[in-house]
C-alpha positions, 0 to 999 in steps of 0.5 A: 104497395098496390097494383100498377096504376095509370099514368093519369091516375098517378099524375093527379095523385102526385099533383094532389100530394104536392099541392097539399104537402109541398110546403111541409115537405120543403120545409123540413128539407130546407131545415136539414140542408140549410139550402133552399135551392137544394131542397127544392131540387131534390124534392123535384127529383123525388116527384119525377121519381114518383111518376115512375116507382108509383106508376109501376108499383101503385101508390105508397101507404104514405105518398108524402112520407115516400117523397120525403125519403126519397128526397132525403137519399137524393140530398144525401148522395149530392152532398156526399159527392160534393166538396167536403166543407163543414157546412155540407158535413153537418147537413149530411150528418142531419139527413143521415140521422133523419133518414135513420129514423124509423118512422118515415110517415110522420112528417113534423110541420116546420113551415113556420121556420120556412116562412121565417127564413123566407122573410128574413130581414137580409132579404128586400121586401119583394124578394120576401113576398115572392120566395114565401109565395114560391116556397110555402104556397107552391106558386110557380115563377110565372104566377108570381111574375104575373102578380108583380107585373114582372118578366117571368125571367126577372122574377126567376132570377130574384128568386134564385138570388134570395135562395142564394143569399140565404145559403151564403149568409147562413140565414137560419131555418128557425123560429126566433127566440122569444126576445127577437120574436116581435121584431121578426113577426112583423116582417113576416106579417108585412110580407103576408099583407102585401101578398094579400094587397097584391091579390086584392088589387088584381083583376078578377080573372087572375089564375091564382087568388093571392088573397086566398093564399095570403088567408092560408098563410095567416091561418097557418101562422095562427095555427103554428104560433096560437094566441098572438094578438098581432097575428090575429089582428093581421088575420081579422084584417084580411078577413074583413077587407076580403069580405068586401071583395065582390062589392069593390068594383061597381057595375060600370066597372069603377072602383068603389070605396066601402061607403059606396059598395052594395052591402048586399054583396059583402060576405057576412060569414068572413065579416062575422069571423073577422069581428070574432077574431079581432075581438079575441085579439084585442081581449089579450090587451097587447095592442099593435098595428095590425090590430089597429088596422083590423079595427079600422076595416071594422069601423069602415063597415059600420052601420049605417055607414063608416064611423069616420071620427073613430077612424080618424082616432085609430089613424092617429093611435096607429101613427104612434107605431108607424110614423109614415107619410102614408099613415098621415095621409089616410088619417087626413082622409079620415079627418076630412070624411068626419067633417074637417076637409080644411084640417085634413088638407093641412095634414097633407102639407109636406107629403108631396116629396115622399108620396110624389109618385104615389097614386092614392096621394094624388086622388086623396089630395084631389078630393080634399082640394075639391072639398075646400073649393080649390077646383083648379088645383083639384083638376090637376091633382086628378089628372096626375092621379088618372096618370098614375092609376094602376088599373082601368077601374081606379081610373074610371073612379077618378075620371067620374070624380074629376067630371063632378068638378064645377 
């Protein structure tokens, strides 16, 4: 130990350690305890202890290892005083064995196990995303609630229910066996992509950059599970999409589609990295939906403008993996941009019920109706899309399109 430290110094040091290592510490505690809520509680207790002990005795040589050791001891105390059920007994045995290990400084990276637990199919999609943000990224409940436009107590209850379900259902903190990897990986990648999309569509002034958090997560998954083409495809898609963020809103405050954006604002470093990662994924010759989505993002950024025939073909390929109304809608938009709005409009027939409250459906349908000369119907569709717009920038874009109708 070093000399006593000031309270401000200790608080800043603890904050740095928690921001850098909270996910790793929580993952290894949860894996041993089989209880995410208890893991969070004992880690928080260890952090509170650190404020006292580090202030009195100085920072330890390995602050993260110190926190892990203290958290384990708190967990052992909790389990010994609790009921003697078999699950708690197993967790106590595991913790006691880990506590007896000679090296408290070596902290294995178990975050992939934590991510798979948070994204288990037994949890609903929104809870998977929220729990991943809380546990792996360390966002506060208030920050997650703002991202989802929820009240903080509501989000707190959602997180509590999700952690309780993991404990009650015995959801393992483990990477699936090889035969289950593809089906479980898709849930993980989808959760990370939803985090990215939420951040991409959020206002620029948002306190936490969820795009950055999603890219951190996908890089983490790629590092912990390298050479998987779908992980690489998801990372490439996020990099290529993120590269356009600064150009997404025009000078008038309206949303701009890729073909109307100022390309000088695009992040060239992210584009180059995204294309390199995509090329690496495609070279493995195991195509999947995230690789196709990354290829679509790349084609949207082609010179001198989007390669719409290729984008339409890629959406047709994506539909083989994901035969959903949204994929059909996006394929129709690409067909229209490639020069056949009448066929595109026909493709959207039958989607109205499934996508009745989906704002992009009404915006796309309005554009297709306008392109085929049905101005009155287009006007109605634009008004519906404007009413459903979730941001002022989207509403401005649609109002400008409505104003251009004859």
